[in-house]
C-alpha positions as CSV (number, residue, x, y, z in Angstrom):
1,M,-46.1,46.3,17.3
2,D,-49.6,47.9,17.3
3,N,-50.3,50.9,15.0
4,Q,-47.1,50.6,12.9
5,V,-47.4,51.6,9.2
6,R,-45.3,49.6,6.7
7,P,-43.7,52.2,4.3
8,S,-43.9,49.7,1.4
9,F,-47.7,49.2,1.8
10,D,-49.6,51.0,-1.0
11,L,-52.8,51.7,0.9
12,P,-54.8,53.5,-1.9
13,R,-53.9,50.6,-4.3
14,Y,-55.0,48.0,-1.8
15,L,-58.3,49.8,-1.1
16,S,-59.0,49.9,-4.8
17,A,-59.0,46.1,-4.9
18,L,-61.7,45.8,-2.3
19,P,-65.3,45.5,-3.7
20,L,-66.4,48.5,-1.6
21,F,-63.9,50.8,-3.3
22,H,-63.8,49.3,-6.9
23,D,-65.3,52.4,-8.6
24,V,-63.7,55.1,-6.4
25,A,-61.5,57.5,-8.2
26,P,-57.8,57.7,-7.3
27,A,-58.2,61.2,-5.7
28,E,-61.0,59.9,-3.5
29,L,-58.9,56.8,-2.6
30,M,-56.1,59.1,-1.5
31,R,-58.5,61.0,0.8
32,I,-59.9,57.8,2.3
33,A,-56.3,56.5,2.8
34,E,-55.5,59.6,4.8
35,G,-58.3,58.6,7.2
36,C,-57.0,55.1,7.7
37,T,-54.6,53.5,10.2
38,I,-52.7,50.3,9.6
39,R,-52.0,48.0,12.6
40,R,-49.9,44.9,12.8
41,L,-51.3,42.6,15.4
42,A,-49.7,39.6,17.0
43,R,-51.8,36.5,17.6
44,G,-54.1,37.2,20.6
45,Q,-54.1,41.0,20.3
46,H,-57.5,42.7,20.1
47,V,-58.6,45.0,17.3
48,F,-61.4,46.2,19.7
49,R,-63.3,45.0,22.7
50,V,-67.0,45.2,23.8
51,G,-67.9,48.6,25.1
52,E,-65.1,50.6,23.3
53,P,-66.4,53.4,21.0
54,C,-66.9,52.4,17.4
55,E,-65.6,55.2,15.2
56,E,-64.2,53.2,12.3
57,F,-64.6,49.9,10.4
58,H,-61.9,47.4,9.7
59,V,-60.5,45.3,6.9
60,T,-58.2,42.3,7.4
61,V,-55.3,42.5,5.0
62,I,-53.2,39.6,6.2
63,G,-54.2,36.9,8.7
64,Q,-57.4,36.0,10.5
65,V,-59.5,37.9,13.0
66,K,-62.4,36.4,15.0
67,L,-65.5,38.2,16.2
68,Y,-66.7,36.7,19.4
69,A,-68.9,37.2,22.4
70,L,-68.5,36.0,26.0
71,S,-71.4,34.7,28.1
72,A,-71.9,35.7,31.7
73,V,-69.8,32.7,32.8
74,G,-67.0,33.4,30.4
75,Q,-67.9,30.9,27.7
76,E,-66.8,32.1,24.2
77,K,-68.9,32.0,21.1
78,V,-67.2,32.7,17.8
79,I,-69.5,34.7,15.6
80,E,-67.4,35.1,12.5
81,I,-63.9,34.6,11.2
82,I,-62.7,37.4,9.0
83,G,-59.9,36.5,6.6
84,P,-58.0,38.6,4.1
85,R,-60.1,41.3,2.3
86,G,-62.9,40.8,4.7
87,S,-64.4,43.8,6.4
88,F,-66.3,44.2,9.7
89,A,-68.1,46.7,12.0
90,E,-69.4,48.8,9.0
91,A,-73.0,48.8,10.2
92,L,-72.2,49.4,13.8
93,M,-70.1,52.4,12.9
94,F,-73.2,54.3,11.8
95,T,-75.2,53.7,15.0
96,G,-73.1,55.8,17.3
97,R,-73.0,52.9,19.8
98,P,-69.9,51.1,21.2
99,Y,-68.8,47.7,20.0
100,I,-71.1,44.9,21.0
101,V,-68.6,42.1,20.2
102,N,-64.9,41.6,20.5
103,A,-62.4,41.3,17.6
104,Q,-59.2,39.4,18.2
105,A,-56.4,38.3,15.9
106,V,-56.2,34.5,15.9
107,T,-53.0,34.7,13.8
108,D,-50.5,37.4,13.2
109,A,-52.5,39.9,11.2
110,L,-52.4,43.2,9.4
111,V,-55.6,45.3,9.8
112,V,-56.6,48.5,8.1
113,S,-59.1,50.7,10.0
114,V,-61.1,53.2,8.0
115,S,-62.4,56.2,10.1
116,K,-66.0,57.1,10.2
117,K,-65.1,60.7,9.3
118,A,-63.4,59.6,6.0
119,V,-66.4,57.4,5.1
120,L,-69.0,60.1,5.8
121,G,-66.9,62.6,3.8
122,E,-67.1,60.3,0.7
123,I,-70.8,59.6,1.2
124,E,-71.4,63.4,1.1
125,R,-69.3,63.7,-2.1
126,D,-70.8,60.7,-3.9
127,P,-74.0,59.0,-2.8
128,R,-73.1,55.9,-4.8
129,F,-70.5,55.2,-2.2
130,C,-73.3,54.8,0.3
131,L,-75.0,52.3,-1.9
132,R,-71.8,50.2,-2.1
133,M,-71.6,50.2,1.7
134,L,-75.3,49.2,1.9
135,A,-74.6,46.3,-0.5
136,G,-71.7,45.1,1.7
137,M,-73.9,45.2,4.8
138,A,-76.7,43.3,2.9
139,R,-74.2,40.5,2.1
140,R,-73.2,40.3,5.8
141,L,-76.9,40.2,6.8
142,H,-77.5,37.4,4.2
143,G,-74.7,35.4,5.7
144,L,-76.1,35.8,9.2
145,V,-79.5,34.6,8.1
146,R,-77.9,31.6,6.4
147,D,-76.1,30.8,9.6
148,V,-79.4,30.8,11.5
149,E,-80.9,28.5,8.9
150,D,-77.9,26.1,9.2
151,Y,-78.1,26.1,13.0
152,T,-81.9,25.3,13.0
153,L,-82.2,23.0,9.9
154,C,-78.8,21.3,9.6
155,T,-77.2,18.7,11.7
156,G,-73.7,19.3,13.2
157,A,-72.2,16.9,10.6
158,Q,-73.9,18.7,7.8
159,R,-72.6,22.1,9.0
160,I,-69.0,20.7,9.1
161,I,-69.2,19.3,5.6
162,G,-70.7,22.5,4.4
163,Y,-67.8,24.4,5.9
164,L,-65.3,22.0,4.2
165,L,-67.0,22.5,0.8
166,R,-67.4,26.3,1.2
167,D,-64.7,27.1,-1.3
168,V,-65.3,24.2,-3.8
169,V,-66.5,25.7,-7.0
170,E,-69.3,23.8,-8.6
171,G,-68.2,22.2,-11.9
172,A,-64.5,22.7,-11.3
173,E,-62.9,19.2,-11.3
174,P,-65.7,17.8,-9.2
175,H,-64.2,14.3,-9.1
176,G,-60.6,15.3,-8.3
177,P,-59.2,15.8,-4.8
178,V,-59.4,19.2,-3.2
179,D,-57.1,20.4,-0.5
180,V,-58.5,22.5,2.3
181,S,-56.3,24.2,4.9
182,L,-58.1,25.2,8.1
183,P,-57.2,28.9,8.7
184,V,-57.5,28.7,12.5
185,S,-57.7,26.1,15.2
186,K,-60.3,23.3,15.1
187,A,-61.7,24.6,18.4
188,T,-62.2,28.1,16.9
189,I,-64.0,26.7,13.8
190,A,-66.1,24.4,16.1
191,S,-67.2,27.5,18.0
192,R,-68.0,29.3,14.8
193,L,-70.3,26.4,13.8
194,S,-71.9,26.2,17.3
195,L,-70.3,22.8,18.0
196,T,-68.0,21.5,20.7
197,P,-64.4,20.8,19.7
198,E,-64.8,17.1,20.6
199,Y,-67.8,16.7,18.3
200,F,-66.0,18.6,15.4
201,S,-63.0,16.2,15.7
202,R,-65.2,13.2,15.9
203,V,-67.1,14.0,12.7
204,L,-63.8,14.7,10.9
205,H,-62.5,11.3,11.9
206,E,-65.8,9.6,10.9
207,L,-65.5,11.2,7.5
208,E,-61.9,10.0,7.2
209,S,-63.0,6.4,8.2
210,Q,-65.6,6.6,5.4
211,G,-62.8,7.3,2.9
212,L,-64.1,10.8,2.1
213,I,-61.3,12.9,3.5
214,Q,-57.7,12.6,4.7
215,I,-56.5,14.7,7.7
216,E,-53.0,16.0,8.3
217,R,-53.3,18.4,11.3
218,R,-55.0,21.5,9.8
219,D,-54.7,20.2,6.2
220,I,-57.7,18.2,4.9
221,R,-57.8,16.6,1.5
222,I,-61.3,16.1,0.2
223,L,-60.9,13.0,-1.9
224,D,-64.1,13.3,-3.9
225,P,-66.1,16.6,-3.4
226,K,-69.2,15.2,-5.0
227,A,-69.2,12.1,-2.8
228,L,-68.8,14.3,0.3
229,A,-71.6,16.6,-0.8
230,A,-73.8,13.5,-1.3
231,Y,-72.9,12.2,2.1
232,Q,-74.0,15.6,3.5
233,M,-77.5,15.0,2.2
234,Q,-77.9,11.7,3.9
């Protein structure tokens, strides 16, 4: 199942829809596509493991991929969950060092891997491509800094509410219900937020008892986003 290319998948067209490749000419996209591999992964399969050489970066096309580390006693910490159109391992690819975390499909997934050779070739041809890559890495760094702020300044309940409200657009039907579907298991999300699964579930049920959300397995209805946001500030 690994490393199978779908004949109907238009890779250059898909790449052009990614922020990193927005302004890349069709001929350049064709060259980059030649340096890519497409892998279909079943749930539980790894994109890479700690210690393996990093000679490419990756983009999730379909599904969800988690980046995680393991402690000396085998405890797992989810660092990030990469959904469709999300990229990962760009910065590490330039260091010449092996992977320092693991990447594993938590659902069936389709992943595009872009070779370091193809990326360096485009940087040599067009320095603006390098600037776009730097912008993407800067966004990732900003996200990591925000995570550290949340872990140190926000309670666990505030982190959970922030996660539920992450895709709620300010000013868009603020008083109407909003449906949120958890992309992966509650345990995986809890690890991503540096919480225990038990605490994560307990907070969700407390929010439900307050009349702020309704829970149906992985589907959560936020009954009033503004009220939930206000509850977060308490």
